[in-house]
C-alpha positions in Angstrom: -0.4 0.2 0.0 1.4 3.4 -1.0 0.1 6.9 0.2 0.6 9.7 -2.3 0.7 13.3 -1.3 -2.7 14.2 -1.4 -3.8 11.2 0.3 -1.3 12.0 3.2 -3.4 15.6 3.5 -6.4 14.2 3.4 -6.0 11.6 6.1 -4.4 14.7 8.2 -7.6 16.6 7.3 -9.3 14.3 9.3 -7.1 15.1 12.6 -8.0 18.6 12.3 -4.9 19.7 10.6 -7.0 21.3 7.2 -5.4 23.9 4.9 -2.0 23.9 6.2 0.1 22.7 3.5 3.3 23.7 4.4 3.2 21.6 7.4 1.8 18.4 5.5 4.4 18.9 3.2 6.9 18.6 5.9 5.6 15.8 8.0 5.1 13.8 4.4 8.8 14.6 3.8 9.9 13.2 7.4 7.3 10.0 7.0 8.8 9.4 3.6 12.4 8.2 4.4 12.9 6.2 1.1 12.4 9.6 -1.1 10.3 8.0 -3.4 7.1 10.5 -3.3 5.0 8.0 -2.0 5.0 6.9 1.9 4.6 2.9 2.5 2.5 1.2 5.2 5.9 1.1 7.0 7.1 4.4 6.5 3.6 5.5 7.6 3.9 3.6 11.0 7.1 4.2 11.8 6.5 7.8 11.5 3.2 8.0 13.8 4.7 5.6 16.1 7.8 8.4 16.4 5.4 11.1 16.6 3.5 9.8 19.2 5.7 7.4 21.2 9.0 8.7 20.1 11.8 10.3 22.7 12.7 13.6 21.9 15.7 12.9 20.1 14.0 10.4 17.4 11.7 13.2 16.7 14.2 15.8 16.0 16.0 12.9 13.8 13.1 12.3 11.9 12.4 16.4 11.4 15.5 17.1 10.4 15.2 14.6 7.4 12.1 16.6 6.4 14.2 19.0 5.3 
């Protein structure tokens, strides 16, 4: 299963992050560790886990990858 950028934005809209494309683009880039332009289910699961349960260091490392 692959998640495209527009699908990712839509899924975040369900969480109340509508309209902030700069934020969703940065988050998409942080989740897309393979730089393929899509997010695999594994990348999505790891990204969500890091975002919700990761340590501050893990979040910083993933955040740096989004730039």
